[in-house]
PDB file of N, CA, C and O in Angstrom:
ATOM      1  N   MET A   1      99.656  96.869  73.894  1.00  0.00           N
ATOM      2  CA  MET A   1      99.298  97.211  72.542  1.00  0.00           C
ATOM      3  C   MET A   1      98.700  96.006  71.806  1.00  0.00           C
ATOM      4  O   MET A   1      97.842  96.162  70.936  1.00  0.00           O
ATOM      5  N   ARG A   2      99.157  94.825  72.160  1.00  0.00           N
ATOM      6  CA  ARG A   2      98.628  93.662  71.442  1.00  0.00           C
ATOM      7  C   ARG A   2      97.148  93.454  71.739  1.00  0.00           C
ATOM      8  O   ARG A   2      96.444  92.814  70.958  1.00  0.00           O
ATOM      9  N   HIS A   3      96.672  93.987  72.859  1.00  0.00           N
ATOM     10  CA  HIS A   3      95.250  93.861  73.165  1.00  0.00           C
ATOM     11  C   HIS A   3      94.425  94.873  72.364  1.00  0.00           C
ATOM     12  O   HIS A   3      93.229  94.678  72.148  1.00  0.00           O
ATOM     13  N   LEU A   4      95.073  95.946  71.931  1.00  0.00           N
ATOM     14  CA  LEU A   4      94.356  96.930  71.134  1.00  0.00           C
ATOM     15  C   LEU A   4      94.354  96.566  69.659  1.00  0.00           C
ATOM     16  O   LEU A   4      93.367  96.785  68.958  1.00  0.00           O
ATOM     17  N   GLU A   5      95.467  96.009  69.193  1.00  0.00           N
ATOM     18  CA  GLU A   5      95.571  95.653  67.784  1.00  0.00           C
ATOM     19  C   GLU A   5      94.840  94.330  67.539  1.00  0.00           C
ATOM     20  O   GLU A   5      95.038  93.350  68.258  1.00  0.00           O
ATOM     21  N   ASN A   6      94.021  94.327  66.545  1.00  0.00           N
ATOM     22  CA  ASN A   6      93.252  93.127  66.228  1.00  0.00           C
ATOM     23  C   ASN A   6      93.433  92.846  64.739  1.00  0.00           C
ATOM     24  O   ASN A   6      92.636  93.279  63.906  1.00  0.00           O
ATOM     25  N   HIS A   7      94.490  92.118  64.429  1.00  0.00           N
ATOM     26  CA  HIS A   7      94.806  91.853  63.036  1.00  0.00           C
ATOM     27  C   HIS A   7      93.838  90.868  62.391  1.00  0.00           C
ATOM     28  O   HIS A   7      93.646  90.885  61.175  1.00  0.00           O
ATOM     29  N   GLU A   8      93.232  90.015  63.202  1.00  0.00           N
ATOM     30  CA  GLU A   8      92.319  89.021  62.649  1.00  0.00           C
ATOM     31  C   GLU A   8      90.945  89.605  62.356  1.00  0.00           C
ATOM     32  O   GLU A   8      90.175  89.010  61.603  1.00  0.00           O
ATOM     33  N   GLY A   9      90.623  90.749  62.931  1.00  0.00           N
ATOM     34  CA  GLY A   9      89.325  91.363  62.714  1.00  0.00           C
ATOM     35  C   GLY A   9      88.208  90.718  63.514  1.00  0.00           C
ATOM     36  O   GLY A   9      87.034  90.982  63.254  1.00  0.00           O
ATOM     37  N   GLU A  10      88.550  89.881  64.478  1.00  0.00           N
ATOM     38  CA  GLU A  10      87.537  89.214  65.298  1.00  0.00           C
ATOM     39  C   GLU A  10      87.226  90.060  66.535  1.00  0.00           C
ATOM     40  O   GLU A  10      88.101  90.761  67.042  1.00  0.00           O
ATOM     41  N   PRO A  11      85.997  89.997  67.014  1.00  0.00           N
ATOM     42  CA  PRO A  11      85.686  90.719  68.245  1.00  0.00           C
ATOM     43  C   PRO A  11      86.469  90.128  69.416  1.00  0.00           C
ATOM     44  O   PRO A  11      86.523  88.909  69.583  1.00  0.00           O
ATOM     45  N   ARG A  12      87.061  90.980  70.209  1.00  0.00           N
ATOM     46  CA  ARG A  12      87.895  90.516  71.317  1.00  0.00           C
ATOM     47  C   ARG A  12      87.471  91.242  72.591  1.00  0.00           C
ATOM     48  O   ARG A  12      88.119  92.191  73.032  1.00  0.00           O
ATOM     49  N   GLN A  13      86.394  90.780  73.156  1.00  0.00           N
ATOM     50  CA  GLN A  13      85.841  91.417  74.343  1.00  0.00           C
ATOM     51  C   GLN A  13      86.800  91.288  75.528  1.00  0.00           C
ATOM     52  O   GLN A  13      86.877  92.195  76.356  1.00  0.00           O
ATOM     53  N   GLU A  14      87.534  90.168  75.620  1.00  0.00           N
ATOM     54  CA  GLU A  14      88.441  89.985  76.760  1.00  0.00           C
ATOM     55  C   GLU A  14      89.564  91.020  76.769  1.00  0.00           C
ATOM     56  O   GLU A  14      90.110  91.336  77.826  1.00  0.00           O
ATOM     57  N   SER A  15      89.909  91.545  75.601  1.00  0.00           N
ATOM     58  CA  SER A  15      90.938  92.584  75.554  1.00  0.00           C
ATOM     59  C   SER A  15      90.481  93.829  76.294  1.00  0.00           C
ATOM     60  O   SER A  15      91.268  94.470  76.990  1.00  0.00           O
ATOM     61  N   PHE A  16      89.227  94.164  76.144  1.00  0.00           N
ATOM     62  CA  PHE A  16      88.712  95.322  76.861  1.00  0.00           C
ATOM     63  C   PHE A  16      88.699  95.070  78.360  1.00  0.00           C
ATOM     64  O   PHE A  16      88.946  95.981  79.150  1.00  0.00           O
ATOM     65  N   HIS A  17      88.415  93.854  78.748  1.00  0.00           N
ATOM     66  CA  HIS A  17      88.446  93.516  80.172  1.00  0.00           C
ATOM     67  C   HIS A  17      89.853  93.685  80.732  1.00  0.00           C
ATOM     68  O   HIS A  17      90.023  94.201  81.837  1.00  0.00           O
ATOM     69  N   VAL A  18      90.856  93.257  79.985  1.00  0.00           N
ATOM     70  CA  VAL A  18      92.247  93.404  80.428  1.00  0.00           C
ATOM     71  C   VAL A  18      92.599  94.877  80.560  1.00  0.00           C
ATOM     72  O   VAL A  18      93.236  95.274  81.536  1.00  0.00           O
ATOM     73  N   LEU A  19      92.197  95.687  79.601  1.00  0.00           N
ATOM     74  CA  LEU A  19      92.483  97.118  79.662  1.00  0.00           C
ATOM     75  C   LEU A  19      91.797  97.774  80.863  1.00  0.00           C
ATOM     76  O   LEU A  19      92.401  98.598  81.550  1.00  0.00           O
ATOM     77  N   PHE A  20      90.558  97.414  81.111  1.00  0.00           N
ATOM     78  CA  PHE A  20      89.851  97.981  82.252  1.00  0.00           C
ATOM     79  C   PHE A  20      90.454  97.521  83.578  1.00  0.00           C
ATOM     80  O   PHE A  20      90.486  98.282  84.545  1.00  0.00           O
ATOM     81  N   MET A  21      90.934  96.269  83.624  1.00  0.00           N
ATOM     82  CA  MET A  21      91.588  95.786  84.851  1.00  0.00           C
ATOM     83  C   MET A  21      92.876  96.548  85.107  1.00  0.00           C
ATOM     84  O   MET A  21      93.152  96.920  86.247  1.00  0.00           O
ATOM     85  N   THR A  22      93.670  96.787  84.067  1.00  0.00           N
ATOM     86  CA  THR A  22      94.914  97.528  84.274  1.00  0.00           C
ATOM     87  C   THR A  22      94.636  98.965  84.688  1.00  0.00           C
ATOM     88  O   THR A  22      95.366  99.531  85.502  1.00  0.00           O
ATOM     89  N   GLN A  23      93.593  99.551  84.136  1.00  0.00           N
ATOM     90  CA  GLN A  23      93.214 100.902  84.527  1.00  0.00           C
ATOM     91  C   GLN A  23      92.800 100.932  85.999  1.00  0.00           C
ATOM     92  O   GLN A  23      93.153 101.862  86.725  1.00  0.00           O
ATOM     93  N   SER A  24      92.066  99.936  86.432  1.00  0.00           N
ATOM     94  CA  SER A  24      91.641  99.860  87.832  1.00  0.00           C
ATOM     95  C   SER A  24      92.827  99.643  88.765  1.00  0.00           C
ATOM     96  O   SER A  24      92.884 100.226  89.847  1.00  0.00           O
ATOM     97  N   LEU A  25      93.773  98.804  88.345  1.00  0.00           N
ATOM     98  CA  LEU A  25      94.970  98.585  89.164  1.00  0.00           C
ATOM     99  C   LEU A  25      95.801  99.857  89.287  1.00  0.00           C
ATOM    100  O   LEU A  25      96.335 100.157  90.355  1.00  0.00           O
ATOM    101  N   GLU A  26      95.905 100.593  88.202  1.00  0.00           N
ATOM    102  CA  GLU A  26      96.647 101.858  88.263  1.00  0.00           C
ATOM    103  C   GLU A  26      95.960 102.838  89.216  1.00  0.00           C
ATOM    104  O   GLU A  26      96.622 103.527  89.992  1.00  0.00           O
ATOM    105  N   ARG A  27      94.654 102.892  89.149  1.00  0.00           N
ATOM    106  CA  ARG A  27      93.903 103.781  90.034  1.00  0.00           C
ATOM    107  C   ARG A  27      94.053 103.362  91.494  1.00  0.00           C
ATOM    108  O   ARG A  27      94.183 104.216  92.371  1.00  0.00           O
ATOM    109  N   ALA A  28      94.036 102.061  91.764  1.00  0.00           N
ATOM    110  CA  ALA A  28      94.233 101.556  93.123  1.00  0.00           C
ATOM    111  C   ALA A  28      95.623 101.924  93.623  1.00  0.00           C
ATOM    112  O   ALA A  28      95.791 102.284  94.788  1.00  0.00           O
ATOM    113  N   GLY A  29      96.622 101.834  92.743  1.00  0.00           N
ATOM    114  CA  GLY A  29      97.978 102.228  93.115  1.00  0.00           C
ATOM    115  C   GLY A  29      98.061 103.705  93.448  1.00  0.00           C
ATOM    116  O   GLY A  29      98.749 104.090  94.393  1.00  0.00           O
ATOM    117  N   ASP A  30      97.371 104.533  92.686  1.00  0.00           N
ATOM    118  CA  ASP A  30      97.344 105.974  92.979  1.00  0.00           C
ATOM    119  C   ASP A  30      96.696 106.241  94.339  1.00  0.00           C
ATOM    120  O   ASP A  30      97.171 107.080  95.103  1.00  0.00           O
ATOM    121  N   HIS A  31      95.621 105.531  94.634  1.00  0.00           N
ATOM    122  CA  HIS A  31      94.965 105.695  95.933  1.00  0.00           C
ATOM    123  C   HIS A  31      95.883 105.255  97.069  1.00  0.00           C
ATOM    124  O   HIS A  31      95.934 105.910  98.111  1.00  0.00           O
ATOM    125  N   ALA A  32      96.597 104.166  96.881  1.00  0.00           N
ATOM    126  CA  ALA A  32      97.520 103.683  97.913  1.00  0.00           C
ATOM    127  C   ALA A  32      98.633 104.695  98.142  1.00  0.00           C
ATOM    128  O   ALA A  32      99.004 104.958  99.286  1.00  0.00           O
ATOM    129  N   LYS A  33      99.166 105.262  97.072  1.00  0.00           N
ATOM    130  CA  LYS A  33     100.216 106.277  97.195  1.00  0.00           C
ATOM    131  C   LYS A  33      99.703 107.497  97.951  1.00  0.00           C
ATOM    132  O   LYS A  33     100.394 108.027  98.822  1.00  0.00           O
ATOM    133  N   ASN A  34      98.501 107.940  97.622  1.00  0.00           N
ATOM    134  CA  ASN A  34      97.915 109.090  98.318  1.00  0.00           C
ATOM    135  C   ASN A  34      97.713 108.796  99.798  1.00  0.00           C
ATOM    136  O   ASN A  34      97.946 109.661 100.642  1.00  0.00           O
ATOM    137  N   LEU A  35      97.282 107.584 100.113  1.00  0.00           N
ATOM    138  CA  LEU A  35      97.098 107.199 101.503  1.00  0.00           C
ATOM    139  C   LEU A  35      98.417 107.232 102.262  1.00  0.00           C
ATOM    140  O   LEU A  35      98.475 107.724 103.388  1.00  0.00           O
ATOM    141  N   VAL A  36      99.474 106.711 101.652  1.00  0.00           N
ATOM    142  CA  VAL A  36     100.793 106.724 102.292  1.00  0.00           C
ATOM    143  C   VAL A  36     101.269 108.146 102.510  1.00  0.00           C
ATOM    144  O   VAL A  36     101.834 108.455 103.559  1.00  0.00           O
ATOM    145  N   GLU A  37     101.051 109.017 101.537  1.00  0.00           N
ATOM    146  CA  GLU A  37     101.448 110.417 101.706  1.00  0.00           C
ATOM    147  C   GLU A  37     100.701 111.061 102.864  1.00  0.00           C
ATOM    148  O   GLU A  37     101.291 111.819 103.634  1.00  0.00           O
ATOM    149  N   GLU A  38      99.420 110.772 102.995  1.00  0.00           N
ATOM    150  CA  GLU A  38      98.640 111.333 104.106  1.00  0.00           C
ATOM    151  C   GLU A  38      99.126 110.797 105.451  1.00  0.00           C
ATOM    152  O   GLU A  38      99.216 111.552 106.419  1.00  0.00           O
ATOM    153  N   VAL A  39      99.440 109.506 105.522  1.00  0.00           N
ATOM    154  CA  VAL A  39      99.931 108.925 106.775  1.00  0.00           C
ATOM    155  C   VAL A  39     101.274 109.545 107.145  1.00  0.00           C
ATOM    156  O   VAL A  39     101.502 109.874 108.309  1.00  0.00           O
ATOM    157  N   CYS A  40     102.164 109.707 106.170  1.00  0.00           N
ATOM    158  CA  CYS A  40     103.462 110.345 106.445  1.00  0.00           C
ATOM    159  C   CYS A  40     103.264 111.766 106.941  1.00  0.00           C
ATOM    160  O   CYS A  40     103.953 112.200 107.864  1.00  0.00           O
ATOM    161  N   HIS A  41     102.348 112.487 106.351  1.00  0.00           N
ATOM    162  CA  HIS A  41     102.071 113.860 106.795  1.00  0.00           C
ATOM    163  C   HIS A  41     101.498 113.859 108.208  1.00  0.00           C
ATOM    164  O   HIS A  41     101.857 114.710 109.022  1.00  0.00           O
ATOM    165  N   PHE A  42     100.624 112.923 108.501  1.00  0.00           N
ATOM    166  CA  PHE A  42     100.016 112.835 109.836  1.00  0.00           C
ATOM    167  C   PHE A  42     101.064 112.507 110.890  1.00  0.00           C
ATOM    168  O   PHE A  42     101.039 113.077 111.981  1.00  0.00           O
ATOM    169  N   VAL A  43     101.988 111.594 110.582  1.00  0.00           N
ATOM    170  CA  VAL A  43     102.989 111.151 111.564  1.00  0.00           C
ATOM    171  C   VAL A  43     104.078 112.186 111.747  1.00  0.00           C
ATOM    172  O   VAL A  43     104.444 112.491 112.882  1.00  0.00           O
ATOM    173  N   THR A  44     104.615 112.745 110.650  1.00  0.00           N
ATOM    174  CA  THR A  44     105.770 113.637 110.747  1.00  0.00           C
ATOM    175  C   THR A  44     105.394 115.109 110.789  1.00  0.00           C
ATOM    176  O   THR A  44     106.175 115.939 111.254  1.00  0.00           O
ATOM    177  N   GLY A  45     104.214 115.434 110.311  1.00  0.00           N
ATOM    178  CA  GLY A  45     103.829 116.844 110.246  1.00  0.00           C
ATOM    179  C   GLY A  45     104.367 117.545 109.012  1.00  0.00           C
ATOM    180  O   GLY A  45     104.170 118.750 108.851  1.00  0.00           O
ATOM    181  N   ARG A  46     105.035 116.820 108.152  1.00  0.00           N
ATOM    182  CA  ARG A  46     105.581 117.395 106.923  1.00  0.00           C
ATOM    183  C   ARG A  46     104.945 116.725 105.715  1.00  0.00           C
ATOM    184  O   ARG A  46     104.631 115.535 105.733  1.00  0.00           O
ATOM    185  N   SER A  47     104.766 117.509 104.681  1.00  0.00           N
ATOM    186  CA  SER A  47     104.214 116.963 103.447  1.00  0.00           C
ATOM    187  C   SER A  47     105.331 116.309 102.653  1.00  0.00           C
ATOM    188  O   SER A  47     106.410 116.882 102.502  1.00  0.00           O
ATOM    189  N   VAL A  48     105.077 115.128 102.151  1.00  0.00           N
ATOM    190  CA  VAL A  48     106.059 114.449 101.317  1.00  0.00           C
ATOM    191  C   VAL A  48     105.705 114.549  99.839  1.00  0.00           C
ATOM    192  O   VAL A  48     106.393 113.991  98.984  1.00  0.00           O
ATOM    193  N   ARG A  49     104.636 115.257  99.553  1.00  0.00           N
ATOM    194  CA  ARG A  49     104.267 115.453  98.152  1.00  0.00           C
ATOM    195  C   ARG A  49     105.232 116.445  97.519  1.00  0.00           C
ATOM    196  O   ARG A  49     105.694 117.375  98.181  1.00  0.00           O
ATOM    197  N   HIS A  50     105.526 116.257  96.285  1.00  0.00           N
ATOM    198  CA  HIS A  50     106.382 117.147  95.496  1.00  0.00           C
ATOM    199  C   HIS A  50     107.810 117.214  96.028  1.00  0.00           C
ATOM    200  O   HIS A  50     108.516 118.186  95.757  1.00  0.00           O
ATOM    201  N   VAL A  51     108.248 116.216  96.771  1.00  0.00           N
ATOM    202  CA  VAL A  51     109.616 116.186  97.263  1.00  0.00           C
ATOM    203  C   VAL A  51     110.445 115.364  96.295  1.00  0.00           C
ATOM    204  O   VAL A  51     110.104 114.228  95.968  1.00  0.00           O
ATOM    205  N   LEU A  52     111.542 115.959  95.842  1.00  0.00           N
ATOM    206  CA  LEU A  52     112.439 115.231  94.953  1.00  0.00           C
ATOM    207  C   LEU A  52     113.474 114.490  95.784  1.00  0.00           C
ATOM    208  O   LEU A  52     114.143 115.083  96.631  1.00  0.00           O
ATOM    209  N   ARG A  53     113.599 113.220  95.544  1.00  0.00           N
ATOM    210  CA  ARG A  53     114.676 112.472  96.167  1.00  0.00           C
ATOM    211  C   ARG A  53     115.911 112.651  95.299  1.00  0.00           C
ATOM    212  O   ARG A  53     115.799 112.988  94.121  1.00  0.00           O
ATOM    213  N   ALA A  54     117.077 112.429  95.867  1.00  0.00           N
ATOM    214  CA  ALA A  54     118.323 112.647  95.130  1.00  0.00           C
ATOM    215  C   ALA A  54     118.355 111.858  93.828  1.00  0.00           C
ATOM    216  O   ALA A  54     118.801 112.379  92.805  1.00  0.00           O
ATOM    217  N   PHE A  55     117.895 110.619  93.845  1.00  0.00           N
ATOM    218  CA  PHE A  55     117.965 109.815  92.623  1.00  0.00           C
ATOM    219  C   PHE A  55     116.854 110.141  91.641  1.00  0.00           C
ATOM    220  O   PHE A  55     116.868 109.642  90.516  1.00  0.00           O
ATOM    221  N   ASP A  56     115.886 110.973  92.037  1.00  0.00           N
ATOM    222  CA  ASP A  56     114.841 111.409  91.111  1.00  0.00           C
ATOM    223  C   ASP A  56     115.228 112.681  90.377  1.00  0.00           C
ATOM    224  O   ASP A  56     114.596 113.045  89.386  1.00  0.00           O
ATOM    225  N   LYS A  57     116.267 113.360  90.859  1.00  0.00           N
ATOM    226  CA  LYS A  57     116.656 114.627  90.260  1.00  0.00           C
ATOM    227  C   LYS A  57     117.410 114.372  88.962  1.00  0.00           C
ATOM    228  O   LYS A  57     118.088 113.356  88.811  1.00  0.00           O
ATOM    229  N   PRO A  58     117.283 115.307  88.033  1.00  0.00           N
ATOM    230  CA  PRO A  58     118.084 115.188  86.813  1.00  0.00           C
ATOM    231  C   PRO A  58     119.571 115.312  87.144  1.00  0.00           C
ATOM    232  O   PRO A  58     119.946 115.982  88.107  1.00  0.00           O
ATOM    233  N   VAL A  59     120.387 114.679  86.363  1.00  0.00           N
ATOM    234  CA  VAL A  59     121.829 114.694  86.599  1.00  0.00           C
ATOM    235  C   VAL A  59     122.360 116.123  86.592  1.00  0.00           C
ATOM    236  O   VAL A  59     123.227 116.463  87.397  1.00  0.00           O
ATOM    237  N   GLU A  60     121.854 116.956  85.701  1.00  0.00           N
ATOM    238  CA  GLU A  60     122.317 118.341  85.627  1.00  0.00           C
ATOM    239  C   GLU A  60     122.040 119.080  86.926  1.00  0.00           C
ATOM    240  O   GLU A  60     122.889 119.831  87.408  1.00  0.00           O
ATOM    241  N   GLN A  61     120.853 118.872  87.499  1.00  0.00           N
ATOM    242  CA  GLN A  61     120.500 119.541  88.742  1.00  0.00           C
ATOM    243  C   GLN A  61     121.388 119.062  89.886  1.00  0.00           C
ATOM    244  O   GLN A  61     121.814 119.862  90.718  1.00  0.00           O
ATOM    245  N   MET A  62     121.667 117.765  89.930  1.00  0.00           N
ATOM    246  CA  MET A  62     122.553 117.241  90.967  1.00  0.00           C
ATOM    247  C   MET A  62     123.961 117.803  90.803  1.00  0.00           C
ATOM    248  O   MET A  62     124.626 118.086  91.800  1.00  0.00           O
ATOM    249  N   PHE A  63     124.433 117.971  89.561  1.00  0.00           N
ATOM    250  CA  PHE A  63     125.760 118.523  89.294  1.00  0.00           C
ATOM    251  C   PHE A  63     125.842 119.973  89.768  1.00  0.00           C
ATOM    252  O   PHE A  63     126.822 120.357  90.406  1.00  0.00           O
ATOM    253  N   ILE A  64     124.836 120.774  89.469  1.00  0.00           N
ATOM    254  CA  ILE A  64     124.828 122.182  89.887  1.00  0.00           C
ATOM    255  C   ILE A  64     124.811 122.289  91.405  1.00  0.00           C
ATOM    256  O   ILE A  64     125.525 123.116  91.971  1.00  0.00           O
ATOM    257  N   GLU A  65     124.013 121.472  92.068  1.00  0.00           N
ATOM    258  CA  GLU A  65     123.966 121.488  93.528  1.00  0.00           C
ATOM    259  C   GLU A  65     125.308 121.088  94.129  1.00  0.00           C
ATOM    260  O   GLU A  65     125.734 121.650  95.138  1.00  0.00           O
ATOM    261  N   ASP A  66     125.970 120.120  93.510  1.00  0.00           N
ATOM    262  CA  ASP A  66     127.289 119.704  93.991  1.00  0.00           C
ATOM    263  C   ASP A  66     128.306 120.829  93.821  1.00  0.00           C
ATOM    264  O   ASP A  66     129.137 121.046  94.703  1.00  0.00           O
ATOM    265  N   LEU A  67     128.249 121.542  92.704  1.00  0.00           N
ATOM    266  CA  LEU A  67     129.145 122.676  92.504  1.00  0.00           C
ATOM    267  C   LEU A  67     128.917 123.761  93.550  1.00  0.00           C
ATOM    268  O   LEU A  67     129.873 124.316  94.091  1.00  0.00           O
ATOM    269  N   LYS A  68     127.654 124.063  93.836  1.00  0.00           N
ATOM    270  CA  LYS A  68     127.337 125.078  94.850  1.00  0.00           C
ATOM    271  C   LYS A  68     127.838 124.641  96.217  1.00  0.00           C
ATOM    272  O   LYS A  68     128.367 125.456  96.972  1.00  0.00           O
ATOM    273  N   ARG A  69     127.676 123.363  96.542  1.00  0.00           N
ATOM    274  CA  ARG A  69     128.131 122.835  97.825  1.00  0.00           C
ATOM    275  C   ARG A  69     129.647 122.941  97.940  1.00  0.00           C
ATOM    276  O   ARG A  69     130.165 123.277  99.005  1.00  0.00           O
ATOM    277  N   ARG A  70     130.354 122.660  96.862  1.00  0.00           N
ATOM    278  CA  ARG A  70     131.820 122.756  96.866  1.00  0.00           C
ATOM    279  C   ARG A  70     132.278 124.180  97.012  1.00  0.00           C
ATOM    280  O   ARG A  70     133.266 124.438  97.699  1.00  0.00           O
ATOM    281  N   GLN A  71     131.583 125.128  96.381  1.00  0.00           N
ATOM    282  CA  GLN A  71     131.939 126.533  96.493  1.00  0.00           C
ATOM    283  C   GLN A  71     131.774 127.037  97.925  1.00  0.00           C
ATOM    284  O   GLN A  71     132.579 127.841  98.396  1.00  0.00           O
ATOM    285  N   LYS A  72     130.742 126.572  98.616  1.00  0.00           N
ATOM    286  CA  LYS A  72     130.527 126.969  99.992  1.00  0.00           C
ATOM    287  C   LYS A  72     131.656 126.449 100.880  1.00  0.00           C
ATOM    288  O   LYS A  72     132.091 127.138 101.803  1.00  0.00           O
ATOM    289  N   ASN A  73     132.127 125.237 100.602  1.00  0.00           N
ATOM    290  CA  ASN A  73     133.191 124.642 101.410  1.00  0.00           C
ATOM    291  C   ASN A  73     134.539 125.319 101.205  1.00  0.00           C
ATOM    292  O   ASN A  73     135.374 125.311 102.109  1.00  0.00           O
ATOM    293  N   VAL A  74     134.769 125.915 100.011  1.00  0.00           N
ATOM    294  CA  VAL A  74     136.034 126.574  99.713  1.00  0.00           C
ATOM    295  C   VAL A  74     136.113 127.910 100.432  1.00  0.00           C
ATOM    296  O   VAL A  74     137.191 128.301 100.879  1.00  0.00           O
ATOM    297  N   LYS A  75     135.003 128.616 100.554  1.00  0.00           N
ATOM    298  CA  LYS A  75     134.987 129.970 101.156  1.00  0.00           C
ATOM    299  C   LYS A  75     135.172 129.934 102.620  1.00  0.00           C
ATOM    300  O   LYS A  75     135.182 130.981 103.267  1.00  0.00           O
TER     301      LYS A  75
END
């Protein structure tokens, strides 16, 4: 945000360069992630896109799944 805010009113061309560099780095990271997903799919035959890991799930969803698992074990 400090690169966007210009309290002095002076032209700050380098701020735009920083913003464009961060945008490019984010895009490169997205490409790297996509490449890894494709390699995992090629090696395992399974898609890893849209897969929730246990620690990515909301606490409520993990709680409900745990309750269902416990109910199955009781029966």
